[in-house]
Every structure is written in C-alpha cells, then in structure tokens.
C-alpha positions as CSV (number, residue, x, y, z in Angstrom):
1,M,45.4,122.1,328.0
2,R,42.4,124.5,327.3
3,R,44.8,127.5,327.1
4,T,47.0,125.6,324.5
5,I,44.0,124.9,322.4
6,T,42.8,128.5,322.6
7,L,46.2,129.8,321.6
8,L,46.4,127.3,318.7
9,L,42.9,128.4,317.5
10,L,44.0,132.1,317.7
11,V,47.1,131.4,315.7
12,L,45.2,129.4,313.1
13,A,42.5,132.1,312.9
14,A,45.0,134.9,312.3
15,P,44.7,136.3,308.8
16,A,47.3,135.0,306.5
17,F,47.4,138.3,304.6
18,A,48.5,140.4,307.6
19,Q,51.3,142.7,306.4
20,S,54.5,143.3,308.3
21,G,55.4,146.9,308.9
22,E,57.9,147.0,306.0
23,E,55.3,145.4,303.6
24,K,52.8,148.2,304.7
25,T,55.5,150.8,304.0
26,V,55.9,149.4,300.5
27,Q,52.2,149.5,299.9
28,T,51.9,153.0,301.3
29,F,54.7,154.2,299.1
30,V,53.0,152.8,296.0
31,E,49.6,154.2,296.9
32,D,51.2,157.6,297.5
33,F,52.9,157.4,294.1
34,L,49.5,156.5,292.4
35,M,47.8,159.4,294.2
36,R,50.4,161.9,292.9
37,L,50.2,160.3,289.5
38,G,46.4,160.7,289.4
39,D,46.8,164.3,290.6
40,H,49.3,164.9,287.8
41,K,52.1,166.0,290.2
42,F,54.6,164.6,287.7
43,D,57.5,166.6,288.9
44,T,57.3,164.8,292.3
45,L,57.5,161.3,290.7
46,D,61.1,161.6,289.3
47,A,62.7,160.8,292.7
48,D,60.6,157.7,293.1
49,F,62.4,155.9,290.2
50,T,65.8,154.2,290.0
51,P,68.0,155.1,287.1
52,K,66.9,153.1,284.0
53,A,63.6,152.1,285.6
54,L,61.3,150.3,283.2
55,I,57.6,150.7,282.5
56,V,55.9,147.7,280.7
57,V,52.2,147.9,279.7
58,A,50.1,145.1,278.3
59,R,46.9,146.6,276.9
60,Q,43.8,144.8,275.8
61,Q,42.4,146.5,272.7
62,P,38.6,146.8,272.1
63,S,39.1,144.0,269.5
64,G,40.4,141.7,272.2
65,E,43.9,141.7,270.9
66,W,46.8,142.6,273.2
67,T,49.6,145.1,272.5
68,N,52.7,145.7,274.6
69,S,54.7,148.9,275.2
70,Y,58.1,149.4,276.8
71,L,59.5,152.7,278.1
72,T,62.1,153.8,280.5
73,G,60.8,155.7,283.5
74,E,62.3,158.9,282.1
75,E,60.5,158.4,278.7
76,W,57.2,157.6,280.5
77,L,57.5,160.7,282.8
78,A,58.5,162.9,279.8
79,A,55.4,161.8,277.9
80,L,53.2,162.5,280.9
81,K,54.7,166.0,281.4
82,K,54.0,166.9,277.7
83,N,50.3,166.4,278.1
84,P,48.9,170.0,278.3
85,N,45.6,168.9,279.8
86,P,46.0,166.0,282.1
87,T,42.8,164.6,283.7
88,T,42.7,163.8,287.4
89,F,42.0,160.1,288.2
90,R,42.1,157.7,291.1
91,E,43.6,154.3,291.0
92,P,42.5,152.3,294.0
93,I,44.2,149.0,294.5
94,A,42.9,145.7,296.0
95,N,44.1,142.2,296.7
96,V,47.5,143.5,297.5
97,K,50.4,141.1,297.9
98,V,53.8,142.3,299.0
99,T,57.0,140.3,299.3
100,I,60.3,141.6,300.5
101,D,63.6,139.8,300.0
102,S,66.7,140.5,302.1
103,Q,65.1,143.8,303.1
104,Q,66.5,145.1,299.7
105,L,64.1,144.0,297.0
106,A,60.3,144.3,297.2
107,H,57.5,143.2,294.8
108,M,53.9,144.4,295.1
109,R,51.1,142.9,293.0
110,A,47.6,144.4,293.2
111,D,44.4,144.6,291.2
112,F,43.4,148.1,290.2
113,Q,40.8,150.2,288.6
114,V,41.3,153.6,287.0
115,V,38.4,155.8,288.0
116,R,37.6,159.2,286.6
117,D,34.5,161.3,287.6
118,G,33.1,158.2,289.3
119,A,33.3,156.0,286.2
120,V,35.7,153.0,285.8
121,L,37.7,153.5,282.6
122,F,39.7,150.3,282.8
123,S,41.1,147.8,285.3
124,G,44.0,145.4,285.5
125,V,46.9,144.2,287.6
126,D,49.8,146.4,288.8
127,Q,53.1,144.8,289.5
128,F,55.8,147.0,291.1
129,T,59.4,145.9,291.7
130,L,61.2,148.2,294.2
131,V,64.7,148.3,295.4
132,R,65.9,149.9,298.6
133,D,68.1,152.9,298.0
134,G,69.6,154.1,301.2
135,S,66.7,154.4,303.7
136,R,63.9,154.5,301.1
137,W,62.3,152.4,298.4
138,K,62.5,153.3,294.7
139,I,60.7,151.8,291.7
140,A,62.8,149.7,289.4
141,V,60.0,148.2,287.3
142,V,56.3,148.9,286.8
143,A,54.4,146.3,284.8
144,Y,50.7,146.4,284.4
145,T,47.8,145.1,282.3
146,T,44.9,147.3,281.2
147,I,41.5,145.9,280.3
148,P,38.9,148.4,279.1
149,A,35.7,148.6,281.2
150,A,32.6,147.0,279.8
151,R,30.4,149.7,278.3
C-alpha cells in the first residue's frame, strides 16, 4: 500500500511540461534556426523552409496600433540578405509549448525577447508550424507578435 501511494505521488509530482524526445528535437531545431538568424547566417536558413512557407508578423507600433505583414519565406529571406549591415542579436525563448500530431506536423509556441548588446529591443510570441520532410523538420509557417520594449 505504501509503495502504491509513493508511486502515485511521484506520478502526480512529475512536471506536466516535460518534453518528449521529438518535442525537444523540434525546440532545438527552432533554437538553432534563431541562433543562425541572429548571427545573420541567412544562406543556411533556406533549407529550413518548406516551399511556399509563410511569415506573418503582427507589430505593435509606438502609438499602440497594430500592423500586420505577410511574406513568403523566400521574400523574407531575400529582404534579410539585402541588408548590407545586419546587426547580431539573440532571441532567447521561454514558456515553450510543443505539440506533435501524427509525427508529421509540429507546432511550437514560445515567448521571446530580441536582445542586442544586452538590451531588450522588443518581445512577443513566436509560433512555428513545422512539417516533417523525410527525416527532418521544416518550417511551413512562422507567425509572431512584436511589442516594443518600454523605454
């Protein structure tokens, strides 16, 4: 009886947010993508996208109004590559939630901050939809909000 209660307590105390191996693989893939993005290794990002991938951004303006933009992955990468002086940044994520359906479709939601030279420029929520392509994951949709940092 005592052993049953102990096992029950261990099961109930186990963290609900523990990730499976494949969920951790998805999170690691996205974190690696964000690291290369922040280091402006744009040529390495092409292979991470599906054909016709979509980038959706909801930006809060200083006035408090919101604007939305919609680009294909190709258009977004082309715009990044045109910048002659990209600035290195980091985009740490937190409160990560990953779901995987039928081992083929994954969704990752995470809070983020964009940090440059130790200062937070803006924060928001990242949402990635990924699809399995052969043995690896690829990004089909990136949708995120950006909220300017309080100054």
